[in-house]
C-alpha positions as CSV (number, residue, x, y, z in Angstrom):
1,M,0.0,0.0,0.0
2,S,1.4,3.4,-1.0
3,W,1.6,6.3,1.4
4,V,-1.2,8.1,-0.6
5,E,-3.5,5.1,0.1
6,T,-2.5,5.1,3.7
7,F,-3.6,8.8,4.0
8,G,-6.9,7.8,2.3
9,F,-7.5,4.9,4.7
10,L,-6.6,7.0,7.8
11,G,-8.8,9.9,6.7
12,G,-11.7,7.5,6.0
13,F,-11.2,5.8,9.3
14,L,-11.2,9.0,11.3
15,T,-14.2,10.5,9.6
16,T,-16.2,7.3,9.7
17,V,-15.4,6.4,13.3
18,S,-16.4,9.9,14.4
19,M,-20.0,9.0,13.8
20,I,-20.0,6.0,16.3
21,P,-20.2,8.1,19.5
22,Q,-23.3,10.0,18.1
23,L,-25.0,6.8,17.0
24,W,-24.2,5.1,20.3
25,K,-25.7,8.0,22.3
26,L,-28.7,8.0,20.0
27,V,-29.3,4.2,20.6
28,K,-28.6,4.4,24.3
29,T,-30.8,7.4,25.1
30,R,-33.4,6.8,22.3
31,R,-33.6,10.6,22.0
32,A,-32.8,12.5,18.8
33,R,-34.4,15.9,19.5
34,D,-31.1,17.8,19.2
35,L,-30.1,16.0,16.0
36,S,-30.9,17.9,12.8
37,L,-32.9,15.9,10.3
38,T,-31.8,18.1,7.5
39,F,-28.1,17.7,8.4
40,T,-28.5,13.9,8.9
41,L,-30.3,13.4,5.5
42,L,-27.8,15.6,3.6
43,F,-24.9,13.9,5.3
44,A,-26.2,10.4,4.4
45,I,-26.9,11.5,0.8
46,G,-23.4,12.9,0.6
47,I,-21.9,9.6,1.8
48,L,-23.9,7.8,-0.8
49,F,-22.5,10.1,-3.6
50,W,-19.0,9.5,-2.3
51,L,-19.5,5.8,-2.3
52,I,-20.8,6.0,-6.0
53,Y,-17.8,8.1,-6.8
54,G,-15.4,5.6,-5.3
55,I,-17.0,2.7,-7.2
56,M,-16.8,4.6,-10.5
57,Y,-13.1,5.3,-10.0
58,E,-12.3,2.1,-8.2
59,L,-10.9,3.8,-5.1
60,T,-10.6,1.2,-2.5
61,A,-10.4,3.5,0.6
62,V,-13.3,5.6,-0.6
63,I,-15.5,2.5,-1.3
64,F,-14.5,0.8,2.0
65,W,-15.0,3.7,4.4
66,N,-18.1,5.2,2.7
67,A,-19.8,1.8,2.7
68,I,-19.4,1.7,6.4
69,A,-20.2,5.3,6.9
70,L,-23.4,4.8,4.9
71,I,-24.5,2.1,7.3
72,L,-23.8,4.4,10.3
73,G,-25.4,7.4,8.6
74,G,-28.5,5.3,7.8
75,G,-28.6,4.4,11.5
76,L,-28.6,8.1,12.4
77,V,-31.4,8.8,9.9
78,Y,-33.4,5.9,11.3
79,G,-32.9,7.0,14.9
80,K,-33.9,10.6,14.1
81,L,-37.1,9.4,12.4
82,K,-37.9,7.0,15.1
83,W,-36.9,8.9,18.2
84,G,-36.9,12.5,17.1
85,E,-39.6,14.8,18.3
86,R,-41.7,16.3,15.5
């Protein structure tokens, strides 16, 4: 693996893992009032676009981390819709 790929994997790891505490808190408290639905939806859609981009250009780090991030982002959207106050 080249140093450029290492940077890609490290960046993807850090940005993807950063969502875990938020998702964990959401599941633990079952409260999503303070989580913005607009932000969460736009973020998940952005992740989906990055995943498609990675697939189109066969970028392993982009595909790998955005596939995981899409699952986590989907969990945030689900939690917001289920436990957010309307």
